[in-house]
C-alpha positions in Angstrom: 76.9 14.8 84.5 76.7 18.0 86.1 79.4 19.4 84.7 78.8 18.4 80.8 75.0 20.0 81.7 77.0 23.0 82.4 79.0 23.5 79.5 76.2 22.7 77.2 74.5 25.4 78.7 77.5 27.9 78.2 77.3 27.0 74.9 74.1 27.9 73.8 74.4 31.3 75.7 77.5 32.2 73.1 75.9 30.3 70.4 72.6 32.5 70.8 74.7 35.9 71.5 76.6 35.2 67.7 73.0 34.9 66.6 71.9 38.1 67.7 74.3 40.4 66.4 74.8 38.8 63.0 71.0 39.3 63.0 70.8 42.2 60.3 67.7 45.0 60.9 64.1 44.3 58.8 64.7 45.5 55.3 61.1 47.3 55.5 61.8 49.4 58.5 64.5 50.8 56.8 63.6 54.7 56.0 65.3 55.9 52.9 65.9 59.2 52.4 66.3 59.9 48.5 66.3 63.3 46.1 65.3 63.8 42.6 69.0 65.6 41.9 72.0 65.9 43.3 73.3 69.3 44.4 77.3 69.7 45.0 78.3 70.8 48.5 75.0 70.4 50.0 74.7 67.9 52.7 72.8 65.1 53.8 72.2 64.5 57.0 70.1 61.6 57.0 70.2 59.3 53.7 68.9 55.8 56.0 67.2 56.3 58.6 67.0 52.2 60.9 64.5 51.8 63.5 66.3 53.5 66.9 68.9 55.0 65.4 68.6 58.3 66.2 67.6 57.6 69.8 70.8 56.0 70.3 72.7 58.6 69.0 71.2 61.0 71.5 72.5 58.9 74.5 75.6 58.1 73.4 76.5 61.8 72.2 74.7 63.1 75.9 77.4 60.5 77.6 80.0 61.6 75.9 79.4 65.6 76.5 76.9 66.1 79.4 77.6 63.3 81.5 81.5 63.6 81.6 80.4 66.6 82.9 77.9 65.4 85.4 81.0 63.3 86.8 83.8 66.0 86.6 81.2 68.2 88.5 82.9 70.1 92.0 85.8 68.6 90.8 89.3 70.3 89.2 93.0 69.0 87.8 94.8 71.7 89.7 96.4 72.3 93.3 94.3 75.2 95.1 95.5 75.9 98.7 92.3 75.5 100.5 93.6 76.4 104.4 91.8 78.3 106.2 92.3 82.1 106.2 95.3 81.6 103.8 94.8 84.4 101.1 93.1 86.4 103.9 95.4 89.4 104.5 93.4 91.0 107.1 94.2 87.6 109.7 97.1 87.8 111.9 99.1 84.5 111.1 98.9 83.5 114.3 94.8 83.6 114.4 95.4 81.8 111.5 97.4 79.0 113.2 94.7 79.2 116.5 91.5 78.5 114.2 93.2 75.9 111.5 94.0 73.9 114.5 89.9 74.1 116.3 89.4 73.0 112.5 91.2 70.2 112.8 90.1 68.9 116.2 86.8 69.1 115.1 86.9 67.0 112.0 89.2 64.4 114.1 86.2 64.5 116.2 83.6 62.7 113.7 81.0 60.5 114.4 83.6 57.7 113.5 86.0 58.6 116.0 83.7 58.6 119.1 84.9 55.2 119.8 88.8 55.7 119.6 89.7 56.7 123.0 93.2 55.2 123.0 94.1 56.7 120.3 96.4 60.0 120.7 97.5 63.3 119.1 100.3 64.0 117.6 101.6 68.1 118.3 103.3 69.1 116.0 105.4 72.4 115.2 105.6 73.9 111.5 104.9 70.3 110.9 107.3 68.8 112.5 106.5 66.5 115.2 106.9 67.6 118.6 108.1 64.3 120.1 110.9 64.2 117.7 112.1 67.4 118.6 112.7 67.4 121.7 114.7 64.1 121.4 117.4 66.7 120.9 118.8 64.6 117.5 120.0 67.1 115.4 123.6 68.9 116.1 124.1 72.9 115.8 126.2 73.5 112.4 129.8 76.0 113.5 129.1 78.7 111.7 133.4 78.3 110.6 133.8 75.8 107.7 137.5 75.0 108.8 137.0 73.9 112.3 135.3 70.7 112.7 131.5 70.4 112.5 130.0 70.7 116.1 132.9 71.0 118.0 134.5 73.7 119.9 138.0 74.3 121.3 138.4 74.4 125.3 140.5 77.7 125.0 138.1 80.2 122.9 135.1 78.0 124.8 137.0 79.9 128.0 137.7 82.7 126.6 134.5 83.3 125.3 131.5 81.6 127.6 133.9 81.1 130.7 132.8 77.7 130.7 134.6 74.5 130.3 137.9 74.3 128.5 140.9 75.1 130.9 139.1 78.0 132.8 136.4 76.0 134.5 138.5 72.5 134.4 139.5 70.5 137.7 143.1 70.1 138.2 144.9 67.2 138.2 148.0 66.0 139.6 150.6 66.5 137.0 148.7 70.1 136.4 149.9 71.6 139.8 153.3 70.3 139.4 153.9 71.5 136.0 152.8 75.3 138.1 154.9 75.0 140.7 153.4 75.5 143.5 151.5 79.0 141.9 148.0 79.4 143.3 145.1 78.9 140.4 143.7 82.0 138.4 140.4 83.1 138.6 137.9 84.0 135.7 137.9 87.6 135.9 142.1 87.9 136.6 142.0 85.7 133.2 139.8 88.0 131.5 141.8 90.8 132.5 145.1 89.1 131.1 143.4 88.6 127.7 142.5 92.4 127.8 146.0 93.0 128.4 147.1 91.1 125.7 145.3 92.3 123.5 145.4 95.5 124.2 149.6 95.0 123.7 149.5 93.7 120.5 147.0 96.9 119.7 149.7 99.3 120.7 152.5 97.1 118.6 150.7 97.6 115.8 150.5 101.3 115.7 154.3 101.4 116.7 155.0 99.2 113.2 152.7 101.6 111.3 154.2 104.8 112.6 158.1 103.6 112.3 156.4 102.7 108.6 155.3 106.1 108.2 157.9 107.5 109.4 160.7 105.5 107.3 158.7 106.6 104.2 158.8 110.4 104.9 161.9 110.2 105.2 163.1 108.0 102.0 160.4 111.1 100.2 163.2 113.4 101.5 166.1 111.7 100.1 164.8 110.6 96.8 164.2 114.3 96.7 167.4 115.8 97.2 168.7 113.4 94.0 166.2 113.7 91.9 167.4 116.6 90.3 171.3 114.7 90.1 169.0 112.1 87.9 167.0 114.6 85.4 169.7 114.5 81.7 169.6 117.8 80.3 169.6 118.3 76.8 171.6 121.0 74.8 168.3 123.4 73.0 170.3 122.7 69.1 168.8 119.6 69.9 165.4 120.2 71.4 165.3 122.7 68.3 166.2 119.9 65.6 163.7 117.8 67.9 160.8 120.2 67.3 161.6 120.7 63.6 161.2 116.6 63.0 158.1 117.2 64.6 155.2 115.5 62.1 152.4 117.8 61.3 148.8 117.1 62.9 146.0 115.8 59.7 143.7 117.6 59.6 141.0 114.7 60.3 143.5 114.0 63.5 142.5 117.6 64.6 138.6 117.3 63.5 138.8 113.9 66.1 140.5 116.1 68.8 138.1 119.4 68.5 135.0 117.1 68.5 136.1 114.9 71.7 136.6 118.9 73.7 132.8 119.7 72.2 130.3 120.2 75.1 128.1 117.6 75.6 124.2 117.5 75.9 123.3 117.8 79.3 120.4 115.7 80.6 117.2 118.5 81.2 115.3 118.5 84.2 112.3 116.5 84.7 108.6 118.0 83.9 106.9 118.3 87.0 103.2 117.6 87.2 100.8 120.0 88.8 100.6 118.7 91.6 104.4 119.1 92.3 104.3 122.4 91.2 101.6 123.2 93.9 103.5 121.2 97.0 106.8 124.1 95.3 104.6 126.9 95.9 103.2 126.1 98.8 106.6 125.3 100.4 108.2 128.5 99.5 104.8 130.4 100.8 105.0 129.0 104.2 108.8 129.6 104.1 108.0 133.3 103.5 105.9 134.0 105.7 107.8 132.3 108.3 110.9 135.2 107.6 107.8 137.8 107.8 106.6 136.9 111.3 110.1 136.1 112.8 111.0 139.7 111.1 107.6 141.2 112.8 108.6 139.7 116.1 112.2 141.2 115.7 113.8 137.9 115.1 116.4 137.9 112.3 116.6 134.2 111.0 120.0 132.9 111.6 122.2 131.4 108.8 120.5 128.0 107.3 124.3 126.3 107.5 125.2 127.4 111.3 122.8 125.8 112.9 123.6 122.5 115.4 125.2 119.7 114.5 124.9 116.2 115.7 127.8 114.1 115.6 127.7 110.5 116.7 131.3 109.8 119.1 131.9 106.9 116.9 131.5 109.1 114.2 134.5 108.5 111.6 134.1 112.1 110.7 134.2 111.4 106.2 131.5 112.9 105.0 133.6 116.5 105.5 132.8 119.0 103.4 136.2 121.5 102.7 134.8 124.9 102.6 137.9 126.6 102.1 141.3 126.3 99.6 142.5 124.1 101.0 145.7 123.6 98.7 149.2 124.8 100.2 151.0 127.7 98.8 154.7 126.5 97.8 157.5 129.2 97.8 161.8 129.3 97.5 163.1 131.1 99.6 167.0 130.8 101.1 167.6 127.2 98.7 164.7 125.5 100.9 160.9 124.9 100.3 158.5 127.6 102.3 155.5 125.6 102.8 152.8 127.9 105.2 150.7 126.4 107.5 147.2 125.9 106.0 145.9 127.3 109.3 147.6 130.3 108.5 146.7 131.0 105.6 142.9 130.3 106.2 142.7 132.4 109.3 144.4 135.4 106.8 142.1 134.8 104.5 138.8 134.6 107.3 140.3 137.9 109.1 140.3 139.3 105.6 136.7 138.1 104.2 134.8 139.1 107.5 134.8 140.0 111.4 132.7 138.8 113.9 131.1 135.6 112.6 134.4 134.0 110.9 135.4 134.5 114.9 132.9 132.6 116.1 133.2 130.0 113.6 136.6 129.6 114.0 136.1 129.0 117.8 133.3 126.9 117.1 136.0 124.8 114.5 139.0 124.9 117.2 136.2 123.4 119.9 135.8 120.8 118.1 138.8 119.8 116.8 140.1 119.9 120.8 137.6 117.5 121.1 138.6 114.8 118.0 142.4 115.2 119.6 140.9 114.3 122.8 138.4 111.2 121.3 141.4 110.1 119.4 143.5 109.6 122.5 143.1 106.0 122.8 146.1 105.4 120.2 147.9 106.3 122.6 147.4 104.5 125.6 144.5 101.3 125.3 144.1 101.9 129.2 142.7 106.1 128.7 140.6 104.4 126.2 139.0 101.9 129.0 138.8 104.8 131.3 136.9 107.5 129.3 134.6 104.8 127.2 131.2 105.5 129.8 132.3 109.3 129.1 132.3 108.8 125.2 128.5 106.4 125.4 126.9 109.5 128.1 128.4 112.3 124.9 127.6 110.9 122.0 126.4 114.6 120.7 128.9 117.3 119.9 127.2 120.8 119.7 128.2 123.7 118.1 127.6 127.0 119.7 124.5 129.0 118.7 125.6 132.1 116.2 124.4 135.3 116.8 121.1 137.0 116.4 120.9 140.2 114.2 119.2 142.4 115.6 116.2 143.8 113.5 115.1 147.4 113.8 111.5 149.2 114.5 111.0 150.6 111.2 111.7 146.7 109.3 109.4 145.6 111.8 106.6 147.9 110.5 107.9 147.0 107.0 107.1 143.2 107.8 103.8 144.3 109.9 102.5 146.4 106.9 102.9 142.9 104.4 100.4 140.7 103.3 100.7 137.6 104.7 102.6 134.9 102.6 99.6 131.9 103.5 95.9 132.3 103.9 93.2 129.8 104.7 90.2 128.9 102.8 87.8 131.4 104.0 84.0 129.4 105.2 81.4 131.7 104.7 80.9 134.8 102.4 81.2 137.5 105.4 85.0 135.6 105.8 85.5 136.3 102.1 84.0 139.9 102.2 86.1 141.0 105.5 89.4 139.9 104.4 89.3 141.7 100.8 87.1 145.2 101.4 90.1 146.8 103.9 93.4 146.3 100.5 94.1 147.8 97.0 92.2 145.6 94.0 96.1 144.1 93.2 96.1 143.2 97.0 93.0 141.6 97.0 94.3 139.9 93.6 97.4 138.9 95.4 95.8 137.6 98.5 93.4 135.6 96.5 96.0 133.8 94.3 97.9 132.5 97.3 94.8 131.5 98.8 94.2 129.4 95.9 98.1 127.8 96.2 97.8 127.2 99.9 94.6 125.1 99.7 95.7 123.4 96.7 93.6 120.3 96.4 96.5 118.0 96.0 97.7 119.3 99.4 95.1 117.8 101.7 91.0 116.2 101.4 89.3 118.5 101.9 91.0 121.4 99.9 88.9 120.2 96.6 85.7 121.6 98.5 86.8 124.7 100.3 88.2 126.1 96.5 84.9 125.5 95.1 82.9 127.4 97.9 86.1 130.0 97.7 84.9 130.0 93.3 80.8 130.5 94.6 82.2 133.3 97.0 83.9 135.5 94.7 81.0 135.3 91.8 79.6 136.5 94.1 81.6 139.6 95.9 82.1 140.5 92.0 78.1 140.8 92.2 78.7 143.0 95.0 81.4 144.8 93.7 79.0 145.9 90.9 76.5 147.3 93.1 78.1 149.7 94.9 78.0 153.5 94.1 80.1 153.9 92.7 80.7 150.9 91.5 84.2 149.4 91.8 84.9 147.8 88.1 88.7 148.1 88.5 88.5 145.3 91.4 86.3 143.6 88.9 89.0 143.6 86.5 91.8 142.4 88.8 90.1 139.3 90.4 89.1 138.0 86.8 92.4 135.9 85.9 91.7 134.4 89.5 88.2 133.5 88.2 89.0 132.1 85.4 91.9 129.5 87.5 89.4 128.4 89.7 87.1 127.5 86.7 89.6 125.7 84.4 90.1 123.8 87.9 86.4 123.4 89.1 84.2 123.4 85.8 81.2 121.2 87.1 81.1 123.8 90.5 81.9 127.2 88.7 78.9 126.1 86.0 76.3 125.1 89.0 76.7 128.7 90.5 76.4 130.4 87.0 73.3 128.5 86.2 71.8 128.9 89.4 72.4 133.1 89.3 71.5 133.0 85.6 68.2 131.2 86.1 67.1 133.7 89.4 68.0 136.3 87.2 65.9 134.7 84.4 62.3 133.3 86.3 62.4 137.0 88.3 62.3 138.2 84.5 59.5 135.7 83.9 57.5 136.3 86.4 57.3 140.8 86.0 57.0 139.6 82.4 53.8 138.2 82.5 52.3 140.8 85.2 53.3 144.1 83.2 54.0 142.9 79.5 57.6 144.4 80.2 60.3 144.2 81.9 63.2 146.6 83.1 66.7 146.3 81.4 69.1 143.5 83.9 71.4 145.6 85.8 74.9 146.2 86.2 75.8 143.3 88.1 74.2 140.7 85.6 76.1 142.6 83.0 79.1 142.1 84.7 78.1 138.1 85.2 77.2 137.7 81.0 80.4 139.4 80.2 82.3 136.7 83.3 80.5 133.5 81.6 81.9 135.4 78.2 85.7 134.6 79.3 85.1 132.0 82.0 83.5 129.1 78.7 83.3 129.0 75.2 81.5 131.2 72.9 81.6 128.6 69.8 79.8 126.0 70.3 76.6 124.5 68.9 75.4 124.3 72.4 76.5 124.9 75.9 74.8 124.5 79.2 76.4 128.0 80.4 76.7 130.1 77.4 73.5 129.3 75.9 71.0 130.4 78.1 72.9 133.9 78.8 73.0 133.9 75.0 69.1 133.5 75.2 68.6 135.8 78.3 70.1 138.7 75.8 67.8 138.2 73.2 65.1 138.3 76.0 66.1 141.7 77.7 66.7 143.2 73.7 63.3 141.7 73.0 61.5 142.0 76.3 62.1 145.3 78.1 61.8 149.0 76.5 63.6 152.0 76.2 62.5 154.8 77.8 65.9 156.5 79.3 69.6 157.0 77.9 70.1 154.7 80.7 68.1 151.5 79.4 69.5 152.3 75.8 73.1 152.5 77.5 72.4 149.1 78.8 70.8 147.7 76.0 73.7 148.4 73.7 75.8 147.1 76.4 74.0 144.2 76.1 74.2 144.4 72.5 77.6 144.3 72.5 78.0 140.9 74.6 75.8 139.7 72.0 78.8 140.4 69.4 81.1 138.9 71.7 78.9 136.0 72.0 78.5 135.2 68.0 82.2 136.4 67.0 83.9 133.1 66.3 80.1 130.9 65.3 78.7 133.8 63.5 75.3 133.0 64.2 72.8 135.1 63.3 70.0 137.3 66.2 67.8 139.1 64.7 66.7 140.7 68.4 70.5 142.3 68.0 69.9 144.1 64.3 66.3 144.7 65.2 67.7 146.6 68.7 70.3 148.3 66.6 67.9 149.5 64.1 65.6 150.8 66.7 68.6 152.6 68.0 69.2 154.3 64.8 65.5 155.2 64.8 65.7 156.9 67.9 67.9 159.5 66.1 65.8 160.1 63.3 64.4 164.1 63.8 61.5 164.0 60.9 59.3 161.1 61.5 56.7 161.5 59.2 57.0 159.1 56.6 59.8 156.7 56.6 60.7 154.0 54.1 60.8 150.8 56.8 58.5 149.8 59.9 59.8 149.9 63.5 59.2 146.5 65.4 58.9 146.1 69.0 60.6 147.3 72.0 60.6 150.3 69.6 57.4 152.7 68.0 56.9 154.5 64.9 56.3 157.9 67.4 55.8 158.5 71.1 57.6 160.2 73.8 60.3 158.3 74.3 61.2 158.1 70.3 63.6 161.1 70.6 65.9 160.1 73.0 69.1 160.2 70.6 68.0 163.7 68.5 70.6 166.2 69.5 68.4 169.2 70.8 72.0 171.9 70.7 74.0 172.1 67.2 77.2 173.4 69.3 77.4 170.3 71.2 78.5 168.5 68.2 81.2 170.8 66.9 82.7 170.4 70.5 82.2 166.4 71.1 85.3 163.8 70.7 84.6 160.7 70.2 85.5 157.6 73.6 83.9 154.3 74.8 80.7 154.3 76.2 80.8 154.1 79.9 80.4 151.1 82.0 79.1 152.7 85.0 76.7 154.5 83.3 73.5 151.3 83.2 74.0 151.7 86.7 73.7 155.8 87.5 73.7 158.2 85.3 73.0 161.9 86.0 72.8 164.1 83.1 72.0 167.9 84.1 73.0 169.9 81.4 71.6 169.6 78.2 75.4 169.6 76.7 76.3 167.2 78.8 73.4 165.1 77.2 73.8 165.6 73.7 77.5 164.4 74.5 76.1 160.8 76.0 73.4 161.1 73.1 76.5 161.2 70.4 78.4 158.5 72.4 74.9 155.9 72.0 75.4 156.9 68.5 78.7 156.2 67.6 79.3 152.3 69.3 75.8 152.2 67.8 77.4 152.9 64.5 80.4 150.9 65.4 78.0 147.8 65.9 76.3 148.0 63.3 79.4 147.9 61.0 80.6 144.9 62.8 77.4 143.3 62.3 78.0 143.8 58.9 80.9 142.3 58.4 80.0 139.7 60.8 77.2 138.6 58.4 78.4 139.1 55.0 78.3 135.9 53.9 74.7 135.5 54.1 72.8 134.6 51.3 70.4 136.7 52.9 72.1 139.9 53.6 71.0 142.8 51.8 67.7 142.2 53.0 68.3 142.0 56.0 70.5 145.3 56.1 67.8 146.8 53.7 66.1 149.1 56.3 68.9 150.5 58.2 70.9 151.6 54.5 67.7 153.2 54.2 67.2 154.8 57.0 70.9 155.9 57.0 70.9 157.4 53.9 67.6 159.3 53.6 66.7 160.4 56.8 70.9 160.3 58.3 72.6 161.8 56.2 70.5 165.8 55.8 71.2 166.0 59.7 74.3 167.7 60.7 76.4 164.9 62.4 80.2 164.7 63.5 82.4 164.3 60.6 83.7 161.2 62.3 80.3 160.0 62.9 79.5 160.7 59.1 82.1 158.6 58.0 81.4 155.9 59.4 77.6 155.9 57.9 79.1 156.3 54.6 80.9 152.9 55.1 77.8 151.0 56.2 76.2 152.3 53.2 78.9 151.9 50.7 79.3 148.3 52.2 75.8 147.4 52.4 75.4 148.8 48.8 78.1 146.9 47.3 77.3 143.4 48.7 75.9 141.3 45.9 72.4 140.9 44.8 69.9 139.8 47.0 69.1 136.3 46.6 65.4 135.0 45.6 63.4 134.3 49.2 62.4 131.0 49.3 59.4 129.5 49.1 58.2 126.0 48.7 57.5 124.7 45.9 54.4 123.9 43.9 53.0 120.6 44.8 51.7 118.0 42.2 47.7 118.3 41.4 46.5 115.2 43.2 44.7 112.9 40.7 41.0 112.1 40.0 40.5 108.0 42.0 40.5 105.5 39.5 37.8 102.5 40.0 41.6 100.6 39.2 41.6 97.3 41.0 43.8 96.3 43.7 46.4 93.3 43.0 47.6 91.5 45.8 50.0 88.9 45.3 50.0 85.8 47.2 53.3 84.1 47.7 52.3 81.4 50.4 48.9 79.5 50.1 47.2 78.8 53.1 48.5 81.6 55.1 47.0 85.2 56.5 46.7 87.4 53.2 46.5 91.6 53.2 50.0 92.0 55.6 53.2 93.9 54.6 56.4 92.7 54.2 57.4 93.4 57.4 54.7 91.6 59.2 55.1 88.6 57.5 59.5 88.5 58.6 57.7 89.1 61.9 54.6 87.0 61.7 58.0 84.4 60.4 60.4 85.3 62.9 57.5 85.0 66.1 56.8 81.1 64.6 60.7 80.1 64.4 61.2 81.5 68.2 58.4 79.1 69.0 59.5 76.4 67.5 63.3 76.8 68.7 61.6 77.7 72.1 60.0 74.3 72.2 63.2 72.4 71.3 64.8 73.6 73.7 62.6 72.5 76.1 62.3 69.4 75.1 66.0 68.9 74.9 66.6 70.2 78.5 64.0 67.7 79.9 65.8 65.1 78.1 68.7 65.6 79.6 66.7 66.0 83.2 65.3 62.0 82.3 69.2 61.1 81.6 70.9 62.5 84.2 68.1 61.4 87.2 68.6 57.7 85.5 72.0 58.2 85.7 72.1 59.2 89.9 69.4 56.6 90.4 72.3 54.0 88.6 74.5 55.0 90.6 72.2 54.8 94.0 71.0 51.0 92.8 75.0 50.3 92.3 75.9 51.8 96.0 73.2 50.1 97.5 74.0 47.3 95.4 77.3 47.0 96.5 76.5 47.5 100.1 73.8 44.7 100.4 76.4 42.3 98.9 79.4 43.9 101.5 76.7 43.0 104.6 75.7 39.3 102.9 79.7 38.6 103.2 79.6 40.2 106.5 76.7 38.1 107.5 78.5 34.9 106.5 81.8 35.9 107.9 80.3 36.4 111.4 78.1 32.9 110.3 81.2 31.0 109.9 82.8 32.4 113.0 80.0 31.7 115.5 79.6 28.1 113.8 83.6 27.4 114.5 83.3 29.0 117.8 80.7 26.3 118.5 82.2 23.7 117.1 84.9 24.9 119.4 83.0 24.9 122.6 81.0 21.3 122.3 85.4 19.9 121.4 86.2 21.5 124.7 83.0 19.8 126.5 83.7 16.3 125.1 
């Protein structure tokens, strides 16, 4: 009955599951999204929605993605060597092995292995058990494949190792009978006998080789004697016919042969890097310095080819090079070949070429040949070889006698002392450089700086870069000091400019910082003086030199440069704020104008300060300043104390004046005691000013306002300076400038602002606001509406992301809880099984115990 009831319950369960799966959802719970119009290509997310369908889809999607990632967490599908220190290159192999062994021992002493007292550890070495290795089951392999594996012959063992075989085995009675009563040989005797046998075999081989060589030479001589008889001579007529019968060579064959004999292209040498070139230059300078010091000490350098030669006693001498002609000279005398000895011919040539040096070389070669003959005496007798083995081992080096040193005269020593050293250390401070360069000529100073750069190239040592950067700052300071001397040493400055350029190319950042600091200090001091007095003196000569150096070291055509742009601004400030009160000030101003023209020659940047200063300089040469058709701008004045600086006082000095360049030293100190000298200097300044005006006209002739800019200069030159008596060269230059300005195209109309439209009166028109979204905030612009829409979309997406993250976290929490519950259920099941098995064992044991009692 019980079985029947169980079958019925199972059937009811199956029937219920079938009916539950077959039951469809309630049609009233189905949500259908209908569309009024169909659009081609439009995707519809949910046409028919069932209750709980979206949730089941989301759970299924999380199981396919998030759950798989969670289960594959902390797992990898590739083999990674996780042994301790495997990828640590700093650890030694022994440390790795010890650390791994310690970690293995710690891993073995876990809680589960606390009570395993009887288990023994198995010691290993490189993965092999030491217990197995101590059994010595692996037989050694023989190197010789022809012999049997793992076996050695008794004779070989006796001869080489002295153990086993026929040397140490015990003699039997049969062996003693075969020896015929002779005594047994000891080990030492057997070894000596073996050595004698090997020497005997070697000697026999040498004898056979010498006999074969003698027979070969004899055969060669006999062949020469009969060689002439075997040559068949043909008559001359036949030879002539054969030559006539030879076909002519075609042009193509001739061309092919010519191409074959043409010179092939030779591979060019590899281009060397700057580091390699610097290293070669340094080595060359070091070698020259060593030669100079040797000559200064009176010791002439020995030949590079004559030095002590170290040769090993085992050297085969197969790398020799023949320094002389080794071909034998042949001559025919008394019906026989006369072959001169190589040694005689070489000796005669040597005697004819040189004297004492060659004799010493020949003596050295003779000593080497004698030693070589002694060394090769082992070919005659092996006994002498065994006696001389120890001597040859001690004397492994063959030395050639040292050549004689050439004497150096005192004159050569003094000349070597007077020479400049070829290597210099970089100076540590400015005083060291100053003391090093002061006592030398300008050319020598340039040479010292150049050798200092080559000896301390940055690629040769780590600290050389900083040394050369310091040297660049010291050289700039030294150039400034040369300009401040009385008189200024401008020639030395000119010689040092190329070396400054080289250092600037190597370290542009250091050069920028050094010159920026100099310009900053001078500009700051000028601003302080201007704030106090309202004007400042012209820059000194050292500052003018620095401005010229900046133009040589850095590009002046850049729109904005960290060095040249501040320098150009400083020049404009000096031309504007420095008044002209003497001829020395005027000279400094004209030098600044020359520098300004050089700065803007490529970029053609317009400098109003430059044009104003040139115009004011020309105004200083006008005599009559009562009626002027132009206005004067500061730092010049229309009339006053220093307004006639360029007016010539004596007309006789005009005829004796010759055109020349403006001296740069006049910016520092100008001494003009006589009126004639002053007039000469005035005419020189005026000539320089006219030259600058001409260059400015050529530079700015493409400007639209060219005529408007240079109109005051044209009026001054045509109306005021033309009436004065000037030298012919200045009059020609003046007329050229006036013609150049006059021939320029007509001036364009001055730029003015366009007239604005009149502002209309306010009208009472209604303000129309377009309403696009009803119920939303009105009155905002399109940008504000777009910003609000983006904010709303951002909030919506942010909330959705937070919602999905919370759902993912709840899903993972449910999965983790299910895993924990499954583990707990499995553990409880195993515990119940263990308790059940223990209960059955306990019952069986009690039953057995009761049986025993009965």
